Backbone as numpy.savetxt, mean C-alpha at the origin, in Angstrom:
# Nx Ny Nz CAx CAy CAz Cx Cy Cz
7.65 -9.32 -0.79 8.23 -8.56 0.33 8.35 -9.40 1.58
8.46 -10.72 1.45 8.42 -11.60 2.62 9.45 -11.25 3.69
10.67 -10.81 3.36 11.60 -10.45 4.44 11.20 -9.19 5.19
10.18 -8.48 4.69 9.79 -7.20 5.30 8.50 -7.35 6.11
8.39 -8.38 6.94 7.27 -8.57 7.84 6.94 -7.23 8.50
5.67 -6.75 8.38 4.44 -7.44 8.01 4.02 -7.26 6.55
4.86 -6.67 5.71 4.49 -6.50 4.31 4.65 -7.82 3.57
3.69 -8.13 2.71 3.65 -9.42 2.01 3.93 -9.25 0.52
3.38 -8.20 -0.09 3.47 -8.04 -1.54 3.30 -6.57 -1.91
4.01 -6.15 -2.93 3.80 -4.82 -3.53 3.62 -5.00 -5.02
2.48 -4.57 -5.53 2.18 -4.64 -6.96 2.17 -3.22 -7.52
3.02 -2.95 -8.49 3.05 -1.66 -9.17 2.36 -1.83 -10.53
1.31 -1.07 -10.77 0.65 -1.13 -12.08 0.67 0.27 -12.70
1.00 0.32 -14.00 1.08 1.60 -14.69 1.05 1.37 -16.19
0.15 2.06 -16.88 0.10 1.98 -18.33 -0.72 3.15 -18.87
-0.32 3.64 -20.04 -1.13 4.62 -20.75 -1.81 4.00 -21.97
-1.82 2.66 -22.01 -2.50 1.93 -23.06 -3.92 1.62 -22.59
-4.96 2.17 -23.26 -6.33 1.95 -22.81 -6.73 0.48 -22.77
-6.03 -0.39 -23.53 -6.38 -1.80 -23.56 -5.64 -2.63 -22.51
-4.68 -2.01 -21.81 -3.80 -2.79 -20.94 -4.56 -3.48 -19.80
-5.53 -2.80 -19.22 -6.24 -3.36 -18.06 -7.72 -3.53 -18.34
-8.07 -3.73 -19.62 -9.48 -3.75 -20.00 -10.24 -4.88 -19.30
-9.56 -6.00 -19.00 -10.23 -7.12 -18.33 -10.38 -6.88 -16.83
-9.58 -5.97 -16.28 -9.68 -5.67 -14.86 -9.32 -6.84 -13.97
-9.85 -6.80 -12.76 -9.58 -7.83 -11.76 -10.93 -8.32 -11.24
-11.56 -9.27 -11.97 -12.91 -9.73 -11.59 -12.91 -10.40 -10.22
-14.09 -10.87 -9.81 -14.28 -11.42 -8.46 -13.16 -12.37 -8.06
-12.59 -12.11 -6.88 -11.55 -12.97 -6.33 -11.59 -12.83 -4.80
-11.14 -13.85 -4.08 -11.26 -13.85 -2.61 -9.98 -13.39 -1.92
-10.14 -13.00 -0.65 -9.00 -12.73 0.23 -9.38 -13.18 1.64
-8.37 -13.56 2.40 -8.55 -13.85 3.84 -7.23 -13.66 4.55
-7.27 -13.08 5.75 -6.13 -13.11 6.66 -5.19 -11.92 6.60
-5.48 -10.89 5.79 -4.56 -9.76 5.69 -5.32 -8.53 5.20
-4.58 -7.46 4.90 -5.18 -6.22 4.44 -4.61 -5.85 3.07
-5.47 -5.37 2.18 -5.01 -4.86 0.89 -5.12 -3.34 0.92
-4.08 -2.68 0.42 -4.06 -1.23 0.37 -3.88 -0.82 -1.09
-4.88 -0.18 -1.65 -4.81 0.30 -3.03 -4.53 1.80 -3.02
-3.48 2.19 -3.72 -3.07 3.60 -3.79 -3.13 4.02 -5.25
-3.99 4.96 -5.57 -4.16 5.39 -6.95 -3.43 6.71 -7.18
-2.60 6.73 -8.23 -1.96 7.97 -8.65 -2.73 8.61 -9.79
-3.16 7.81 -10.77 -3.93 8.28 -11.92 -4.97 7.24 -12.28
-6.10 7.70 -12.82 -7.18 6.79 -13.16 -7.99 6.41 -11.93
-8.93 5.49 -12.09 -9.81 5.07 -11.00 -9.95 3.56 -11.01
-10.31 3.01 -9.87 -10.69 1.60 -9.76 -12.02 1.51 -9.03
-12.97 0.85 -9.67 -14.29 0.65 -9.04 -14.31 -0.73 -8.38
-14.69 -0.76 -7.13 -14.73 -2.04 -6.41 -16.16 -2.38 -5.99
-16.42 -3.68 -6.00 -17.67 -4.24 -5.48 -17.33 -5.50 -4.72
-18.12 -5.81 -3.69 -17.83 -7.04 -2.96 -19.09 -7.84 -2.69
-18.89 -9.04 -2.17 -19.97 -9.98 -1.95 -20.89 -9.57 -0.81
-20.54 -8.53 -0.09 -21.39 -8.04 0.98 -22.21 -6.82 0.56
-22.11 -6.49 -0.73 -22.91 -5.37 -1.23 -22.23 -4.03 -1.20
-20.98 -3.97 -0.73 -20.24 -2.70 -0.72 -19.76 -2.38 -2.13
-19.72 -1.10 -2.46 -19.13 -0.67 -3.71 -18.64 0.77 -3.58
-17.70 1.13 -4.42 -17.16 2.48 -4.36 -16.15 2.69 -5.47
-15.60 3.89 -5.52 -14.64 4.25 -6.55 -13.39 4.82 -5.88
-12.25 4.18 -6.12 -10.98 4.68 -5.62 -10.39 5.56 -6.70
-10.33 6.87 -6.45 -9.96 7.85 -7.48 -8.46 8.15 -7.46
-7.96 8.65 -8.59 -6.58 9.08 -8.65 -6.27 10.10 -7.57
-5.20 9.88 -6.83 -4.86 10.72 -5.69 -5.43 10.21 -4.39
-6.29 9.19 -4.44 -6.90 8.63 -3.24 -6.37 7.24 -2.95
-7.03 6.56 -2.01 -6.58 5.24 -1.60 -7.74 4.45 -1.01
-7.51 3.17 -0.83 -8.46 2.31 -0.13 -7.68 1.37 0.78
-8.12 1.26 2.02 -7.53 0.31 2.97 -8.60 -0.72 3.29
-8.43 -1.94 2.84 -9.42 -3.00 3.05 -8.85 -4.08 3.96
-9.54 -4.33 5.05 -9.20 -5.44 5.93 -10.02 -6.64 5.50
-9.37 -7.63 4.88 -10.10 -8.81 4.41 -10.60 -9.64 5.59
-9.78 -9.73 6.65 -10.20 -10.49 7.82 -10.58 -11.91 7.47
-11.74 -12.36 7.99 -12.13 -13.77 7.80 -12.49 -14.10 6.37
-12.77 -13.08 5.54 -13.00 -13.38 4.14 -13.86 -12.37 3.42
-13.48 -12.11 2.19 -14.24 -11.21 1.33 -14.01 -11.67 -0.11
-15.01 -11.54 -0.94 -14.88 -11.76 -2.38 -15.20 -10.43 -3.05
-14.25 -9.89 -3.81 -14.50 -8.58 -4.41 -13.90 -8.50 -5.81
-14.30 -7.45 -6.52 -13.74 -7.16 -7.84 -13.17 -5.75 -7.82
-12.14 -5.54 -8.64 -11.50 -4.23 -8.78 -11.37 -3.97 -10.29
-12.21 -3.07 -10.80 -12.29 -2.86 -12.24 -11.79 -1.46 -12.58
-10.70 -1.37 -13.35 -10.10 -0.08 -13.68 -11.01 0.78 -14.55
-10.93 2.08 -14.31 -11.57 3.08 -15.16 -10.50 4.12 -15.45
-9.87 4.00 -16.61 -8.72 4.84 -16.92 -9.11 6.28 -17.19
-8.19 7.17 -16.90 -8.35 8.60 -17.17 -7.48 8.94 -18.37
-8.10 9.16 -19.54 -7.37 9.44 -20.78 -6.40 8.28 -21.08
-6.81 7.06 -20.76 -5.98 5.90 -21.03 -4.94 5.61 -19.98
-4.77 6.50 -19.00 -3.71 6.34 -18.00 -4.25 5.70 -16.73
-3.55 4.66 -16.28 -3.86 4.02 -15.01 -2.54 3.81 -14.29
-2.45 4.27 -13.06 -1.17 4.19 -12.34 -1.42 4.13 -10.84
-0.73 3.21 -10.18 -0.87 3.11 -8.73 -0.16 1.89 -8.18
-0.57 1.49 -6.98 0.06 0.39 -6.26 -1.01 -0.41 -5.53
-0.71 -1.67 -5.27 -1.43 -2.41 -4.23 -0.40 -3.04 -3.31
-0.58 -2.78 -2.04 0.31 -3.28 -1.00 -0.49 -4.23 -0.10
0.08 -5.40 0.19 -0.54 -6.34 1.11 0.16 -6.25 2.46
-0.65 -6.07 3.52 -0.13 -5.95 4.89 -0.73 -7.09 5.72
0.12 -7.85 6.36 -0.33 -9.01 7.13 -1.11 -8.57 8.37
-1.91 -9.51 8.88 -2.61 -9.33 10.15 -2.08 -10.34 11.16
-2.04 -9.99 12.44 -1.65 -10.99 13.46 -2.72 -12.07 13.58
-2.33 -13.21 14.10 -3.23 -14.37 14.20 -4.55 -14.00 14.88
-4.50 -13.17 15.89 -5.71 -12.83 16.65 -6.72 -12.04 15.82
-6.28 -11.45 14.69 -7.18 -10.63 13.89 -7.44 -11.20 12.49
-6.86 -12.35 12.18 -7.03 -12.89 10.83 -8.48 -13.24 10.51
-9.27 -13.56 11.51 -10.66 -13.93 11.28 -11.62 -12.84 11.77
-11.15 -11.60 11.78 -12.02 -10.48 12.17 -12.99 -10.16 11.04
-13.96 -9.32 11.31 -14.93 -8.92 10.29 -14.24 -8.04 9.24
-14.59 -8.21 7.96 -14.02 -7.36 6.90 -14.39 -5.89 7.12
-13.53 -5.01 6.61 -13.75 -3.57 6.82 -13.10 -2.79 5.67
-13.79 -1.76 5.18 -13.25 -0.89 4.14 -13.07 0.52 4.66
-12.00 1.18 4.18 -11.91 2.64 4.25 -11.59 3.13 2.85
-12.59 3.72 2.18 -12.38 4.38 0.90 -12.00 5.82 1.18
-10.82 6.24 0.72 -10.26 7.54 1.09 -10.13 8.41 -0.14
-11.00 9.40 -0.25 -10.94 10.35 -1.35 -9.67 11.20 -1.23
-9.18 11.76 -2.34 -7.95 12.57 -2.26 -7.99 13.65 -1.18
-9.14 14.28 -1.01 -9.24 15.36 -0.02 -9.13 14.87 1.41
-9.32 13.56 1.64 -9.22 13.02 2.99 -7.78 12.75 3.42
-6.87 12.65 2.46 -5.47 12.38 2.81 -4.81 13.66 3.32
-3.91 13.51 4.28 -3.17 14.67 4.82 -2.05 15.02 3.85
-2.03 16.25 3.38 -1.04 16.65 2.38 -0.21 17.82 2.88
1.09 17.74 2.63 2.00 18.82 2.99 2.78 19.26 1.76
2.92 20.55 1.58 3.78 21.09 0.52 5.16 21.28 1.12
6.15 20.61 0.55 7.48 20.57 1.14 8.42 21.62 0.58
8.07 22.21 -0.57 8.93 23.23 -1.17 8.10 24.10 -2.10
8.56 25.33 -2.39 7.83 26.20 -3.31 7.68 25.60 -4.70
8.61 24.71 -5.09 8.55 24.12 -6.43 7.46 23.07 -6.56
6.89 22.64 -5.44 5.80 21.68 -5.51 6.09 20.32 -4.93
7.18 20.16 -4.19 7.40 18.90 -3.48 6.22 18.66 -2.53
5.61 17.48 -2.61 4.46 17.20 -1.76 4.56 15.82 -1.15
3.96 15.67 0.02 3.82 14.37 0.68 2.35 14.20 1.02
1.79 13.04 0.63 0.39 12.72 0.92 0.38 11.52 1.86
-0.08 11.75 3.09 -0.02 10.74 4.14 -1.32 9.95 4.16
-1.21 8.65 3.92 -2.37 7.75 3.94 -2.56 7.17 5.33
-1.46 6.73 5.94 -1.50 6.13 7.28 -0.30 6.60 8.07
-0.46 6.67 9.39 0.65 7.06 10.25 0.76 8.55 10.40
1.88 8.97 10.98 2.13 10.37 11.30 3.50 10.75 10.76
3.52 11.73 9.87 4.76 12.20 9.27 4.78 13.71 9.33
5.81 14.26 9.96 5.99 15.72 10.04 4.74 16.40 10.58
4.11 15.78 11.57 2.93 16.37 12.18 1.64 16.14 11.42
1.70 15.46 10.28 0.50 15.14 9.51 0.05 13.72 9.83
-1.22 13.56 10.16 -1.76 12.24 10.50 -2.63 11.74 9.37
-2.33 10.55 8.88 -3.15 9.94 7.84 -4.49 9.49 8.40
-5.51 9.33 7.53 -6.87 9.01 7.99 -7.14 7.54 8.27
-6.21 6.64 7.97 -6.46 5.22 8.22 -6.60 4.97 9.71
-7.60 4.18 10.07 -7.84 3.87 11.49 -6.64 3.14 12.08
-6.58 3.10 13.39 -5.45 2.44 14.06 -5.39 0.97 13.67
-4.20 0.53 13.28 -4.00 -0.84 12.86 -2.98 -1.53 13.77
-3.03 -2.86 13.88 -2.14 -3.55 14.81 -0.66 -3.43 14.46
-0.33 -3.19 13.17 1.07 -3.07 12.77 1.56 -1.61 12.79
0.72 -0.69 13.21 1.07 0.73 13.32 1.77 1.24 12.05
1.12 1.09 10.90 1.79 1.42 9.63 1.89 2.91 9.35
2.90 3.26 8.57 3.03 4.57 7.95 3.09 4.35 6.45
2.29 5.11 5.70 2.29 4.99 4.25 2.11 6.38 3.65
3.08 6.75 2.80 3.11 8.11 2.24 3.50 8.04 0.77
2.81 8.81 -0.08 3.28 9.02 -1.45 3.95 10.39 -1.50
5.09 10.45 -2.19 5.91 11.65 -2.21 6.22 12.03 -3.66
6.02 13.30 -3.99 6.44 13.85 -5.28 7.54 14.87 -5.03
8.66 14.72 -5.72 9.81 15.62 -5.55 10.05 16.36 -6.86
9.89 17.66 -6.81 10.06 18.50 -8.01 11.40 19.23 -8.04
12.07 19.33 -6.89 13.39 19.95 -6.83 14.26 19.15 -5.87
15.44 19.69 -5.52 16.37 18.88 -4.73 16.19 19.04 -3.21
15.10 19.67 -2.77 14.84 19.72 -1.33 14.34 18.35 -0.87
14.83 17.86 0.26 14.53 16.47 0.64 13.20 16.31 1.37
12.66 15.10 1.26 11.61 14.62 2.15 12.31 13.82 3.24
11.97 14.11 4.50 12.65 13.46 5.63 11.61 12.67 6.43
11.94 11.42 6.74 11.06 10.57 7.52 11.84 9.89 8.64
11.17 9.71 9.75 11.75 8.98 10.88 11.24 7.54 10.85
12.16 6.57 10.87 11.77 5.17 10.95 11.87 4.73 12.41
10.75 4.38 13.06 10.82 3.95 14.46 11.76 2.77 14.65
12.31 2.66 15.84 13.31 1.63 16.12 12.74 0.22 16.01
11.41 0.06 16.20 10.82 -1.28 16.16 10.07 -1.54 14.85
10.37 -0.77 13.80 9.68 -0.92 12.52 10.64 -1.38 11.41
10.06 -2.02 10.40 10.75 -2.19 9.12 10.24 -1.11 8.18
11.04 -0.78 7.16 10.62 0.29 6.26 11.26 0.10 4.89
10.58 0.63 3.87 11.15 0.64 2.53 10.64 1.87 1.78
11.36 2.23 0.73 10.91 3.26 -0.21 10.97 2.65 -1.60
9.89 2.80 -2.36 9.86 2.33 -3.74 9.84 3.55 -4.66
10.87 3.68 -5.48 10.95 4.79 -6.43 10.22 4.38 -7.71
9.12 5.03 -7.99 8.34 4.66 -9.17 8.56 5.60 -10.34
9.28 6.71 -10.10 9.59 7.64 -11.19 10.86 8.39 -10.86
11.73 8.52 -11.85 12.93 9.32 -11.68 14.03 8.61 -10.91
14.83 9.42 -10.21 15.97 8.94 -9.43 15.95 9.66 -8.09
16.14 8.91 -7.01 16.07 9.50 -5.67 17.30 9.08 -4.88
17.95 10.05 -4.25 19.04 9.77 -3.31 18.42 9.53 -1.93
18.70 8.37 -1.34 18.07 7.98 -0.08 19.14 7.60 0.93
18.99 8.14 2.15 19.92 7.79 3.21 20.28 8.99 4.06
21.12 8.80 5.07 21.57 9.92 5.90 22.36 10.92 5.06
22.35 12.17 5.48 23.06 13.21 4.73 24.55 12.85 4.63
25.09 12.93 3.43 26.49 12.61 3.20 26.75 11.14 2.95
25.76 10.27 3.15 25.95 8.83 2.95 24.75 8.22 2.21
24.22 8.97 1.26 23.02 8.51 0.56 23.36 7.55 -0.58
22.36 6.81 -1.01 22.47 5.88 -2.13 21.52 6.34 -3.23
22.00 6.32 -4.46 21.16 6.70 -5.59 20.29 5.51 -6.00
19.00 5.71 -5.89 18.04 4.63 -6.14 17.28 4.95 -7.43
17.43 4.11 -8.47 16.78 4.40 -9.74 15.31 4.00 -9.75
14.64 4.37 -10.83 13.23 4.08 -11.02 12.96 2.58 -10.96
11.80 2.22 -10.39 11.34 0.83 -10.27 12.26 0.00 -9.39
12.75 0.62 -8.31 13.64 -0.06 -7.37 13.17 0.17 -5.95
13.28 -0.87 -5.10 12.96 -0.76 -3.68 14.25 -0.54 -2.89
14.23 0.44 -2.00 15.33 0.66 -1.06 14.87 0.21 0.33
15.64 -0.68 0.96 15.32 -1.11 2.31 15.94 -0.14 3.30
15.17 0.30 4.28 15.60 1.35 5.19 15.78 0.77 6.60
16.86 1.14 7.24 17.15 0.63 8.57 16.26 1.24 9.63
15.97 0.49 10.72 15.12 0.99 11.80 15.83 2.04 12.64
15.03 2.87 13.30 15.55 3.85 14.23 16.40 4.92 13.58
16.10 5.27 12.34 16.91 6.24 11.62 16.06 7.37 11.04
16.71 8.49 10.87 16.12 9.62 10.15 16.62 9.53 8.71
15.71 9.38 7.78 16.07 9.11 6.39 15.69 10.29 5.51
16.66 10.73 4.69 16.42 11.80 3.72 16.24 11.20 2.34
15.26 11.73 1.60 14.99 11.29 0.24 14.96 12.52 -0.66
15.86 12.55 -1.61 16.08 13.76 -2.40 16.22 13.42 -3.88
15.60 14.23 -4.74 15.70 14.04 -6.19 16.73 15.02 -6.74
17.92 14.55 -7.12 19.00 15.48 -7.51 18.85 16.06 -8.91
18.13 15.38 -9.79 18.18 15.79 -11.19 16.84 16.22 -11.78
15.79 15.47 -11.50 14.53 15.75 -12.18 13.36 15.27 -11.35
12.17 15.53 -11.84 10.97 15.17 -11.11 10.96 13.68 -10.79
10.67 13.35 -9.54 10.69 11.96 -9.10 9.50 11.70 -8.18
9.17 10.42 -8.03 8.09 10.04 -7.14 8.42 8.76 -6.42
7.93 8.62 -5.19 8.21 7.41 -4.43 7.07 7.10 -3.47
7.05 5.85 -3.04 6.14 5.37 -2.00 6.99 5.01 -0.80
6.68 5.59 0.37 7.40 5.29 1.60 6.46 4.51 2.52
6.96 3.38 3.07 6.14 2.54 3.94 6.96 2.04 5.11
6.34 2.01 6.28 6.97 1.47 7.48 5.88 0.82 8.33
6.24 -0.21 9.10 5.28 -0.88 9.97 6.03 -1.75 10.98
5.31 -2.10 12.04 5.91 -2.94 13.09 5.74 -4.41 12.72
6.82 -5.19 12.73 6.72 -6.63 12.40 5.79 -7.37 13.36
5.19 -8.43 12.84 4.30 -9.27 13.65 5.08 -10.41 14.30
6.03 -10.99 13.58 6.87 -12.04 14.14 6.19 -13.39 14.27
5.23 -13.66 13.38 4.53 -14.95 13.39 4.78 -15.68 12.07
4.58 -17.02 12.05 4.74 -17.74 10.78 3.78 -17.21 9.73
4.23 -17.17 8.47 3.40 -16.74 7.35 3.30 -17.88 6.36
2.08 -18.27 6.02 1.83 -19.22 4.95 0.90 -18.53 3.96
1.39 -18.33 2.74 0.59 -17.68 1.70 0.36 -18.64 0.55
-0.89 -18.73 0.12 -1.24 -19.46 -1.09 -2.18 -18.56 -1.88
-1.70 -18.03 -2.99 -2.55 -17.16 -3.80 -3.11 -16.01 -2.97
-4.45 -15.90 -2.87 -5.06 -14.73 -2.23 -5.27 -14.87 -0.73
-4.70 -15.92 -0.12 -4.89 -16.14 1.32 -3.54 -16.06 2.04
-3.52 -15.39 3.20 -2.30 -15.26 4.00 -2.66 -15.65 5.44
-2.20 -16.81 5.86 -2.54 -17.33 7.18 -1.26 -17.72 7.92
-1.42 -18.44 9.05 -0.27 -18.85 9.85 0.12 -20.31 9.65
-0.81 -21.16 9.17 -0.54 -22.58 9.03 -1.10 -23.11 7.72
-0.58 -24.27 7.30 -1.10 -24.94 6.11 -2.55 -25.35 6.30
-2.91 -25.79 7.49 -4.30 -26.19 7.76 -5.25 -25.01 7.57
-4.83 -23.83 8.02 -5.69 -22.65 7.85 -5.84 -22.28 6.37
-4.78 -22.47 5.59 -4.87 -22.22 4.15 -5.84 -23.20 3.50
-5.73 -24.49 3.86 -6.64 -25.49 3.30 -8.09 -25.16 3.66
-8.29 -24.68 4.88 -9.65 -24.30 5.30 -10.16 -23.11 4.49
-9.29 -22.16 4.20 -9.69 -20.99 3.41 -10.14 -21.43 2.01
-9.38 -22.31 1.37 -9.77 -22.80 0.04 -11.09 -23.57 0.12
-11.24 -24.41 1.14 -12.47 -25.18 1.29 -13.67 -24.27 1.51
-13.49 -23.23 2.34 -14.59 -22.29 2.59 -14.96 -21.54 1.31
-13.94 -21.15 0.54 -14.23 -20.43 -0.71 -14.98 -21.34 -1.69
-14.52 -22.57 -1.83 -15.18 -23.50 -2.76 -16.60 -23.85 -2.31
-16.84 -23.80 -1.00 -18.18 -24.08 -0.48 -19.07 -22.85 -0.46
-18.50 -21.70 -0.82 -19.29 -20.47 -0.83 -19.52 -19.86 0.54
-18.68 -20.23 1.52 -18.88 -19.74 2.88 -17.73 -18.86 3.36
-16.78 -18.51 2.48 -15.62 -17.73 2.91 -16.04 -16.42 3.56
-17.02 -15.75 2.98 -17.40 -14.41 3.44 -18.65 -14.46 4.31
-19.00 -15.62 4.82 -20.18 -15.73 5.69 -19.73 -15.69 7.14
-20.66 -15.26 7.99 -20.32 -15.24 9.40 -20.42 -13.87 9.99
């Protein structure tokens, strides 16, 4: 997602094969950005080098600020073999890249949920403010909005994209018409739609049950250098991150 500053990466994971994620995601480091795990089905158990641990359940989320460094594991626990969700990487400005790590584990009941239609259209707000619903994520420098949306009929979900934000919608199930009324684009499953700033955007499922992830945030406008699990501003900072990890000091301080 490099053209969508401050978003760096979007990982979509989904399988009903119990063996698909059996190895999980063992200990690995991060520095300089935030990871956002959004679970639709199944669970992920996390542990880190600072002694934190928890369970991100289906319908819930986790917002982790890696800051100056964290080493953690994310081990799937499937529900009837099904595991489904996203991980989104959100950059941090230079002034916060070496901040202290921080977790917000968000149970499903903590997310702000709105029923959009009698048929069951729902929006679950993780971060930001949508239609008067405020997500539980603490204030972040990029002022992000993150919402999961389920569309059961053709009534639209409507979102405002601030004039100083970038935004996208990822359709993970079904087909969604996205855009201003009368000028929408049909976006198929497993496709990202880039949304223009300063617009009111309608998202509608014309044919069948659909689901999408809506995200918006304010760009940082700084150089980005990414190497594997580290996102910094310069090559020297990346080299320092690798050196600190190899020396066992990445998460110290």
